[in-house]
C-alpha positions as a Python dict, from the first residue, in 0.01 Angstrom:
ca = {
    (1, 'M'): (0, 0, 0),
    (2, 'G'): (65, -399, -38),
    (3, 'P'): (-130, -666, 169),
    (4, 'K'): (-161, -703, 525),
    (5, 'A'): (-16, -990, 664),
    (6, 'D'): (-316, -1139, 796),
    (7, 'E'): (-521, -1092, 476),
    (8, 'P'): (-612, -1442, 286),
    (9, 'L'): (-394, -1488, -16),
    (10, 'S'): (-581, -1452, -337),
    (11, 'P'): (-655, -1759, -547),
    (12, 'E'): (-387, -1640, -824),
    (13, 'A'): (-117, -1663, -523),
    (14, 'L'): (-258, -1990, -379),
    (15, 'A'): (-204, -2133, -733),
    (16, 'M'): (124, -1985, -784),
    (17, 'F'): (233, -2118, -443),
    (18, 'S'): (111, -2498, -514),
    (19, 'K'): (283, -2472, -867),
    (20, 'A'): (597, -2353, -693),
    (21, 'R'): (576, -2615, -436),
    (22, 'R'): (543, -2903, -705),
    (23, 'S'): (811, -2771, -897),
    (24, 'F'): (1057, -2776, -623),
    (25, 'G'): (942, -3159, -494),
    (26, 'I'): (1025, -3269, -842),
    (27, 'S'): (1338, -3097, -862),
    (28, 'I'): (1429, -3246, -531),
    (29, 'G'): (1325, -3588, -625),
    (30, 'I'): (1548, -3573, -946),
    (31, 'L'): (1841, -3444, -726),
    (32, 'L'): (1782, -3741, -487),
    (33, 'L'): (1764, -4003, -776),
    (34, 'G'): (2092, -3861, -914),
    (35, 'F'): (2279, -3909, -592),
    (36, 'M'): (2151, -4241, -538),
    (37, 'A'): (2243, -4362, -900),
    (38, 'I'): (2611, -4208, -813),
    (39, 'G'): (2621, -4389, -513),
    (40, 'F'): (2511, -4741, -679),
    (41, 'A'): (2801, -4669, -940),
    (42, 'L'): (3056, -4591, -680),
    (43, 'V'): (2938, -4920, -506),
    (44, 'Y'): (2939, -5152, -797),
    (45, 'R'): (3294, -5028, -908),
    (46, 'V'): (3433, -5089, -563),
    (47, 'M'): (3294, -5425, -564),
    (48, 'R'): (3339, -5513, -881),
    (49, 'D'): (3732, -5424, -884),
    (50, 'A'): (3766, -5615, -534),
    (51, 'P'): (4045, -5869, -525),
    (52, 'P'): (3938, -6229, -503),
    (53, 'P'): (4019, -6384, -155),
    (54, 'V'): (4335, -6547, -112),
    (55, 'M'): (4307, -6941, -143),
    (56, 'A'): (4545, -7199, 7),
    (57, 'E'): (4734, -7365, -315),
    (58, 'M'): (4727, -7717, -120),
    (59, 'L'): (4589, -7897, 179),
    (60, 'A'): (4736, -8185, 353),
    (61, 'L'): (4509, -8481, 408),
    (62, 'P'): (4632, -8816, 563),
    (63, 'S'): (4776, -9062, 325),
    (64, 'G'): (4483, -9280, 189),
    (65, 'A'): (4192, -9051, 258),
    (66, 'E'): (3909, -9059, 27),
    (67, 'V'): (3776, -8710, -17),
    (68, 'I'): (3378, -8700, 17),
    (69, 'S'): (3339, -8347, -18),
    (70, 'A'): (3488, -7993, 9),
    (71, 'V'): (3313, -7652, 76),
    (72, 'V'): (3449, -7315, 98),
    (73, 'A'): (3254, -7095, 360),
    (74, 'D'): (3320, -6829, 614),
    (75, 'G'): (3732, -6830, 555),
    (76, 'A'): (3732, -7198, 579),
    (77, 'V'): (3762, -7498, 362),
    (78, 'N'): (3555, -7765, 488),
    (79, 'V'): (3668, -8113, 365),
    (80, 'T'): (3457, -8437, 441),
    (81, 'Y'): (3693, -8755, 388),
    (82, 'R'): (3691, -9122, 484),
    (83, 'L'): (4006, -9272, 630),
    (84, 'D'): (3997, -9637, 736),
    (85, 'G'): (3617, -9639, 783),
    (86, 'T'): (3610, -9352, 976),
    (87, 'V'): (3428, -9032, 832),
    (88, 'T'): (3620, -8701, 954),
    (89, 'L'): (3539, -8335, 879),
    (90, 'G'): (3865, -8131, 852),
    (91, 'L'): (3852, -7753, 894),
    (92, 'F'): (4121, -7578, 708),
    (93, 'N'): (4244, -7202, 698),
    (94, 'Q'): (4153, -7102, 360),
    (95, 'E'): (4452, -6879, 350),
    (96, 'T'): (4721, -7091, 484),
    (97, 'G'): (4579, -7440, 418),
    (98, 'E'): (4647, -7520, 799),
    (99, 'L'): (4439, -7774, 961),
    (100, 'T'): (4254, -7586, 1234),
    (101, 'R'): (4007, -7834, 1350),
    (102, 'S'): (3912, -8180, 1299),
    (103, 'V'): (3586, -8356, 1388),
    (104, 'E'): (3510, -8726, 1360),
    (105, 'I'): (3125, -8788, 1223),
    (106, 'G'): (2976, -9116, 1321),
    (107, 'A'): (2645, -9298, 1371),
    (108, 'Q'): (2514, -9370, 1699),
}
């Protein structure tokens, strides 16, 4: 006849359960690390093989403009230039090269 359900477990049985828990925890930890490694490898592969963003071949500035700086940010090419003593910030579309906005910069 086997042990009753309400009887406490023997020390050998408790040791066996704790060893099984530890083994299960280690196995699950290794499995999760493996899934994470696969996920990181897939994300790296997708990001590495992504095509570079499309850039305009040329931007049209007014003739005689002196370029002070040019920066590519947030899908736009920001060009600061000086023309006839006035400093202007031109915001150009990164893909087409069209002037989308122009802001005059001056001191007060």
